[in-house]
C-alpha positions as CSV (number, residue, x, y, z in Angstrom):
1,M,-184.8,58.0,-102.8
2,K,-182.7,55.4,-103.3
3,V,-184.4,52.1,-104.1
4,I,-182.2,48.8,-103.8
5,Y,-181.5,45.9,-106.0
6,E,-180.4,42.6,-105.3
7,I,-178.4,40.7,-107.9
8,K,-178.2,37.2,-107.9
9,N,-176.0,34.6,-109.6
10,L,-173.7,37.3,-111.5
11,G,-171.1,36.0,-113.8
12,R,-168.9,33.5,-114.1
13,G,-168.4,33.3,-110.1
14,K,-171.3,33.9,-109.2
15,W,-172.1,36.6,-107.8
16,S,-174.9,37.8,-104.8
17,G,-175.1,40.9,-103.5
18,E,-177.3,44.6,-104.1
19,V,-177.0,47.6,-105.6
20,V,-178.4,50.7,-104.8
21,A,-179.8,53.2,-107.5
22,S,-180.6,56.6,-106.9
23,S,-183.7,56.0,-107.8
24,D,-186.4,54.0,-109.6
25,H,-186.3,55.9,-113.2
26,Q,-184.7,53.9,-115.5
27,E,-181.9,55.7,-116.5
28,H,-180.5,55.4,-112.4
29,V,-181.2,51.5,-112.0
30,E,-180.1,51.3,-115.5
31,A,-176.7,52.9,-114.4
32,A,-176.2,51.9,-111.6
33,L,-176.2,47.7,-112.4
34,M,-174.0,48.7,-115.2
35,K,-171.4,49.6,-113.1
36,I,-171.6,46.3,-110.8
37,A,-171.6,44.4,-113.9
38,E,-168.5,46.0,-115.0
39,K,-167.1,44.5,-112.2
40,H,-167.4,41.0,-112.2
41,L,-168.3,41.2,-116.2
42,M,-165.6,40.2,-118.7
43,S,-167.8,41.3,-122.0
44,R,-168.7,45.5,-122.1
45,D,-171.5,43.8,-124.6
46,I,-173.7,43.8,-121.6
47,D,-177.1,45.1,-121.7
48,F,-180.4,44.1,-119.5
49,H,-183.8,42.3,-120.5
50,G,-186.8,43.5,-118.0
51,D,-187.9,46.4,-116.4
52,T,-187.5,48.6,-113.2
53,E,-188.8,45.9,-111.1
54,S,-186.6,42.6,-112.4
55,G,-185.0,41.5,-114.9
56,V,-181.8,39.7,-116.5
57,F,-177.8,40.4,-116.8
58,V,-177.6,39.0,-120.7
59,V,-174.2,39.8,-122.5
60,G,-173.7,38.9,-126.5
61,G,-177.3,39.5,-127.3
62,F,-178.1,36.3,-125.7
63,R,-176.7,34.8,-122.8
64,N,-178.2,35.5,-119.5
65,V,-175.5,36.5,-116.6
66,G,-177.4,36.9,-113.6
67,E,-180.9,38.6,-112.3
68,Y,-181.9,41.3,-110.4
69,R,-184.8,42.4,-108.2
70,R,-186.2,45.1,-106.7
71,K,-185.9,44.5,-103.0
72,P,-189.7,45.4,-100.9
């Protein structure tokens, strides 16, 4: 079951778009989000605060640099 996530305001370019995770398991969601984050963020110290429904991309342990939300 593929799951679509909407990304908003990612990085300095404020990229917005969609990414597809292979399932709604946490490791699959994080892998899909990380793949797109690495394309749009210079930092490699990327983390996520949230869950498999919605959350934010965080770099440097404190700076929010984008949002993600599961599409219905």
